[in-house]
C-alpha positions as CSV (number, residue, x, y, z in Angstrom):
1,X,7.3,4.6,-9.4
2,X,5.0,2.1,-7.8
3,X,1.5,1.3,-9.1
4,X,-0.8,-0.3,-6.5
5,X,-4.4,-0.5,-5.4
6,X,-3.3,0.0,-1.7
7,X,-0.5,1.6,0.2
8,X,0.5,1.8,3.8
9,X,3.4,2.5,6.1
10,X,4.6,-0.6,7.9
11,X,2.3,-1.5,10.7
12,X,-0.6,0.7,9.6
13,X,-3.8,-0.2,7.8
14,X,-3.7,-0.1,4.0
15,X,-4.9,3.1,2.4
16,X,-7.6,2.5,-0.2
17,X,-8.4,6.1,-1.3
18,X,-6.4,9.1,-2.4
19,X,-7.4,11.0,0.7
20,X,-6.2,8.1,3.0
21,X,-2.8,7.9,1.1
22,X,-2.3,11.7,1.3
23,X,-3.2,11.7,5.1
24,X,-0.9,8.7,5.9
25,X,2.0,9.9,3.9
26,X,1.5,13.6,4.7
27,X,1.5,14.5,1.0
28,X,5.1,13.4,0.6
29,X,4.4,11.1,-2.4
30,X,2.6,11.9,-5.6
31,X,-0.7,10.1,-6.1
32,X,-2.7,9.5,-9.3
33,X,-6.3,9.0,-8.4
34,X,-8.0,6.2,-10.4
35,X,-10.3,3.2,-10.3
36,X,-9.2,0.2,-8.3
37,X,-10.4,-3.4,-8.2
38,X,-12.8,-4.9,-5.7
39,X,-10.3,-6.8,-3.6
40,X,-10.7,-6.4,0.1
41,X,-7.3,-7.8,1.2
42,X,-3.9,-6.4,0.5
43,X,-1.8,-8.2,-2.2
44,X,1.0,-10.6,-1.2
45,X,4.5,-9.2,-1.5
46,X,7.5,-11.5,-2.2
47,X,11.1,-11.1,-3.2
48,X,11.1,-12.4,-6.8
49,X,14.7,-13.8,-6.4
50,X,14.5,-15.4,-3.0
51,X,10.8,-16.0,-2.5
52,X,10.9,-14.3,0.9
53,X,7.4,-13.3,2.0
54,X,7.2,-9.6,3.1
55,X,3.4,-9.4,3.4
56,X,0.8,-12.1,3.5
57,X,-1.9,-11.7,0.9
């Protein structure tokens, strides 16, 4: 399981609502609707072992 305030397929804009996630992922993943923070930019993603940056935050 992944818990996040945003989600997106590579190269697409981050989804910020349940409806956007369901549309982008065609209902293929379960989504639990809930409150999210007020951040506007996606979070940074790094490999914890190597430090490799996968997505700039």
